[in-house]
N, C-alpha and C positions, 0 to 999 in steps of 0.2 A: 244343238247338242254338240258334245265333243266327238270329233272324229279322232284320228290318230294324234295323240298329244305327246308321244314320246314317253320316256321312262318316267316313273313316279307313282305307279299304281292307280292311275286314272282309268276308269272304265271307258270303253269306246263303243259307240254305236253309230249307225249311219241310216240315212233315209234312202230309199230306193224303190219302194213299192208304189204302184199306181193306186189311186183312190177314186172312189165313186163320188162325184160332185155333190154338194149339198148346199141349199139355201136355208139358212136358219130363220125360222118363223117364231116369233115370240112377242110378248108385250113389253113395251119399253115405257118406264115411268115418264110421264110428261111434266116433270118439274113441279108436280103438286098443284098445277093449275086446273081448275074445274072447267072442262071444255064441253060439258053436256054430251051430245051424241056425235061430236065431231070425230071423224076417223081419218088419220093420216097414214098414207102408205109411202114408204121410202124404199123402193126396190132398187138396189144398187148393183148393177150388172154391167158396168162399162168395160171390164176386162183389165187384166194387170198390165201396167206400163212400166218401162224402165227395167224390165227383167232381162236376163242374159247379159252378155258382155257388150257394152256400148262401143260405138265406133271410136270413142276417146280412150278406151282401155280401162274405164272404171269398172270395178267389180260389180257383178249382178247376181240375181237369184238363180239357183239351179233346182233341179227336181221339182219343177213348178207343176202344180195340180190343184184342182178344186178341192178345198178342204172337206174332209169328212167330219160329221158332227162329233165323232169321238175324239178328233184332234183338238177341237175348240173347246171341249169341256161342257159342264152343266150350266144351265141358266139359273142365276140367282133369284131368289124369292123376296119380294117386298114384304115388309111387316104389315099385318092386318090394318085396314083403314086407310092405307095410302092409295089415293085415286088421283086422276084416272089413269088407266092403262091404255096405250095407244098401240094398235098392231103395227109392226114393222117387219119387213123382210129385208134381209141383208145377206149378201154373198161375200165369201172370203176365199182368196187364193192362198195356198200354203206353198212354201219353198224352203230352201236352205241357202245360207250365205257362208261361203268359205272365207275364213279370216286367218291371219297369221297368229300362231301361238305367241310370238314375241313381236310387238309392234315397234321395237327399237327405242323405247322410252328410257331404258336404263343404259348406262355406259357399258362398253365392252362389245364383244362379238355377239351377233344376234343368233339365238337359238333356233334350230330347225323345228318344224312341226306346224301343222295347220289344225284348225278347229272348225267345226261345222255347226253353225247356229240355226235354229229353226225360226221362221218368220211367218206371220199371218198378216195379210194385207187385204183390206176391204176393196171391192172391185170398182168403186166409183173414182176412176183415175182422173176424172175431170172436176173433182170436188172444188168449188170456187175458192175456199180458204186454204187449200193444200193439205199437207200431211200432218196428222196428229199422232204422235207416238205415245202410247200409254206405258209407263215404266212401273213395274210392280215392285213389291217390297222384299223384305228379308233382311239382308241379302241372302239369296238362295232359292227364291221362288222362280219357276219358269213362267214366261208371259203367255205363250201360245195356248196352254190349256185353260187359261182364264179368259180367253177371247170372248166367248159367249156370255159369261157372267158379267164382265165389265161392259161390254157393248150393250147388253140389255138394260143398263142403267142410264144410258144417254138419252137425252131428248132427241126426237126426230130431226129437229133443226140442226143439231150438232152433227148427226149422222149424214145429213144432206150436204152440209157445208164443209166437212172435213173427211179426209180419207184416213180411217183408223188403221193403225199398225201395232202389232205386238211382237215382241222378241223374247225368245228363251235364251237368256244370256249365257256366257261361258261358265261352265261348272254347275249348271242347273238342269233339271228335267231328266230326260233319258241319259244325258251326258253328265250327270251330277258328279261332283267330287264326293266319293263315298268313304266314310269314316265310321264303320259300323258301331264301335264301342261308343263313340261320341254321339252318334245319332240316337242310339238306344238310350243313352243316359240323359240326354238334354231335349231331344225332339225339336220343337220350333221355339223353345224358350230363349229369351235374351239373358235371363239372369240365373237360371238353374246352374248349380255347381257341376262341372263336368266330372265324370268318374276318374279316379286316380289313373294316370298313365294315358288317358284317352287322347289328350291334346298332343303330346309328343308323338304318339303313334299315328295320329292323323297327319301331322306335319311330315313325318318320315315317309308315309304312304304317298303323299303327293310329291314329295321330293323337292328338288331345286326349282321345279316348275311352279311352285307356289308363288313365286314373285310375279307371275304373269296373271294372277287372279284377283287383282285389286281393282278399284273403281277406275283408275286411269286406263286400264286395258278395256274395261267395259265402255268407257267414254270413246275410246278410239274405235271400238267395234260399232258403236252407235253412229259414228260419222260415216263408216262404210256402209251401213244400212241406208243412211240418207243418200249417199252416192248411188247405191244400187237402185234406189227409187227414182233417180234422175231429177232431184229437186235441189234448189239452192238453199232453201230454209225449211225448218220444220218447227212445229209447235210441240210442246212437251207437257204431259200431265203425269206427274210423279207422286206416288203415294208412299209415305214412310221412307224407307231406304231409297225408293225410287225418286223421291224428292232430292235426295243427296246427289244421285246420278244426274238429274236434270240440272241441278245448280252447277255441278262440276262441268258438265257439258257446255252450258251456257257461258261460263267463265273461260273455258278453253277455246270455245268457237263462238265468240260473241256476235259475229256477223252472220251466223247460220241459224239463229233462232228467231222466231216471230212472237211467240207468246209462251208464258210459263204458268202452269197451275201446280202449286206445291201444297199438297195435302198431308197434314200431320208431319210437320217438318223435322228433318234431321239437318241441322245447320252445316253449312259447307266447310267452316273451319274453326268452330269453337265447341266441338264435342267434349262433354265432360264424362269420362269413364267412371268417376266416383259417383255420378248421378245426383249431385246436390240439388239441382233444380227439380229433378224428379221427385226427390223427398219432400221439398217444400210444396210441390203441386199435389202430392198425396194428401197432405194435411188440408189444403184448400178444398180439394174436390170431396173428400170425406165429409167435411163440414158442410159444404154445399148440399150433398145428398141428405145429410141429417136435417138441414132446414126444409128440404123438399118433402121429406116424409114425416116431418114434425116430430122427430125423436127428441129426447130430453137429455141425451148424453153427449159427451165430447169424444167422437170416435178417434180423433187424432191423439188425444191424451191417452185413451185406452190402448191404442196401437203402441205408443211409446212404452207404456207400462208393460205390455206383453213382450215386447222385444227385450226389455230389461230383464224380465223374469225367465223367459224361454230360451233366449239366446238363439233365436231362429229368424233373425230379421231378413235374411236372404230369401228364405222360404215364404215368409209373409209378403215381402216385396213382389216376388214372382207371382204369388197367388192373386193378390189384389190388383196388380197391373194387368193380369190376364183377364180379369173381370171387366176391364174397360176396353177390351178389343171388340170392334164392331159395336153393336148396341150394348151400352153399358148395363151390367148386371150387378150393380153395387148396392141396391136397396137393403139387402140382407146383411151387409157387412157391419154396420154400426151395432146391430143387435148381437151378431155373432162375437164381435170384439168385446162388447160389455159383458155378455154372459161369460166369456173366457176370463175376464178380469175378476168376475165374482166367483170363479171356481168351476164353471162348467164349460169345458172347451169343445164339447161334442160338435156344435154347429161350425165352429172355426175349423176344426180338424176335418170336417166334411168338406168345407170349401177348399182346403189344401189338397185333399185327395181328388177332388173334382178337377182342380187345376192341373195336377200331374197327369191325370188321365187324358185331359183335353190336349195337353202339349205333345203327346206322342204322334209322331208323323214319320213318313218314309222320306228318304233322300230324294225320291222323285218329286215329291210335293214341296219340300223345303230341305235343301242340302245344308246340313249343319257343318259339313266340311267346308263348303264355300262360304257359309255364314261366318265361321270363325276365321277363315283365311282373310276375307275382305275386311271384317271388323278390326282384326289385330294388325292389318297392314295399312288400313285407311286412317284409323282413328288413333291419334297420339295418346299415349297413357301418361300418367304422372311422371314417368321416367323419360318421356320423349318419344321419338319415332320407333318404328319396328326394327330399325337397324341397331338399336341400343343393345348392348350385351345383356343377356338374360340374367347374369349373376347379380346385377345391382338393381333390378327392377322392383323387387319387393321392398327393399329398403327405401328406394326413392319414393314409392307410393306412401310408405309410412311417414316419411318426412313431410310430404305435401299435406296429407290428411292431418298430421299432428299440428300443423300451423292453424288449423280451423278450430273455432270454438265448438264445444259440444252442441250448442244450439243449432249450429249449421246442419246437423244431421237429423234433426227432429222431423218426423216422429220415429225415425229409425236411429241408428247409432253408428259410430265410427267403424265397428266391425262389419256392419252391413255394407258400408261404402267399400271397404277394403276387400271384403270377401264375396262380392257379387260375382256371378258366373263370368261376366265379361272380363273383369279384372283378373280373376283366377286363370282363365284361359289365356289371356294375353300376356300375363307374366311368364307363362311357360312356352309361348310360341317362339320358335327359334329366331334368332336374329336374321332379318331378311332385308335386302335392299329395297327401297321404296322410291317411287317417282316423286320428286319434290313438288309441292304445291305451295306457291308463295302465299303467306297469310295476308289478311287485310284487303283482299280484293272484293270489289262490289260485283253484283250481277250486272249484265248489260242493261241499257236504258230501253227495255222493252216492256210491255204490259206484263205484270206479274200478279197473280191471284194467290194469296197465302190463306189456306184454310186450316182451322183448328176446331176440334171438338171440345166443348167446355167440360166434358167428363173424361177426357183422354189422359191417362196416366202414363202412357208409353212414350209419347213425345210431348214434353211439357209445353205450356203456353209460352213460357219464357223463350224457348227456342224458336217458336214462330215469330215472336217479336223481334229476336235477334236477327233473324234472316230478313224480316221486313225492313229493318234499318239498313241493310245492304242492297235494297232493291230501289233504285231511283224512281221507278214507276210502279211500286208495289202497293197493294191494297189488301188489308187483313179482314177476313170475314170469320167470326166465331160462331159456330153452329150450336145453339142451345140443345142440350140433351144428347149430343153426339159423343161417341167414343172415338176410338182410334180409327182412322181413315173415314172421313166424313162422307165420302161417296159410296161407301159400302152399303149394299141394299139394306142391311139391318138397321142403319142409322136414319133411314127415312129419306125425305125429299130435300132437306135443307141444303146439304152440300152440293147436290147435283143441280139444284136450281141455281145456286151461285155460279157453278161452272157454266150452266147454259147462258146465263146473262153475260158472263165474262167473255165466253168464246164466240158468241154471236153478236155482240155489241159492236 
């Protein structure tokens, strides 16, 4: 969480209360393999190593205590029919890590201030394959409250072989960057259009310190976590935006990673804020769904026609993409689109309303302030980096989009590309210095598993393939029927089985 971060309107909270220790007991999916009556118990109670300040002066964890169940969050539920479940007991220790607000990554005098990040660490300090840090998505989600849910998805072999670690990164959780108008207007959406004035108000509330909440700073924090645990190398499992953090960490510190799992990939240096690959993937997936349910319409053509008529491409993009998060819920989309084309929009309007309701969330669960800060400072727009003057951004985006043929935007349109919420927000985000990241760099030559759901509309398959091309030892696994984040409980066993095989081979 954030402790004292200096001026800028950032909420500050601190850890300091003792907790009653708890061992989490639950059932962990055992990779979809039928084991009959075999029961595996993996009780991990070896105690926390590497905490406190080491003799070499490396930073360590403070406020160390046995995690309470309330800190680690709820346990996820597998979909019906996924078997078998294998009982596992696992203990976690919680603590906090003090990190500098300013890692000195930008030119000039270093700013004062410290941040306090929450960390949860499995107690099997002697795990034979070392530390595995699970990196959550967003950006804006805190990791520690997802400890129980994510841990409950791992095979017992992984839990025995690796010491799991979760981190609530800077600007998330109890220390979230809080921008109330933006949060209320957008929730956890990537593409919803922010309310007028909410983006500049958010940037003003955070103040000049916003330059310290990009991924480069998160990567530097992550290396301090590694040092605090007293290990030379770590393995990383990153989902969605977490894959971006994993990639950037591996490229920044290539000698400090052992293995990478990249699930629902955000590519590390070829992000497209216009979302052209996402548009094309929408057409492919909707037609795939239509074949699966044996419908007789062309949902991509229907969607294109509705965008032309209704001029609400961004709203439909946000709605349909949301239905592919977790277990895809796209089967009703072709019929809803076709009915709307024929003059009855009731079903489609209901899907839109459902999506808006589902997107509502608090900053504690996903900070839209951190989300917007990181996206607009990490991801170059058509105008260039975040340090580009605001005044020319809209015109520059129009020039880039204008060079593309109309067909490039199918089944949406040019207005959808230029008007999606990320574009609108980042066009307004104040010019901010950014830590340079050289383009064209490959991932290190370590084993890399790239996972993609074949029904995922949030991170297109083209992005997974692009990252695979940058991984000398990469392997791509496409999970049939899976939506966004293949390791999510809702997506069943396929992604987690691929992870088990990769991590234990």
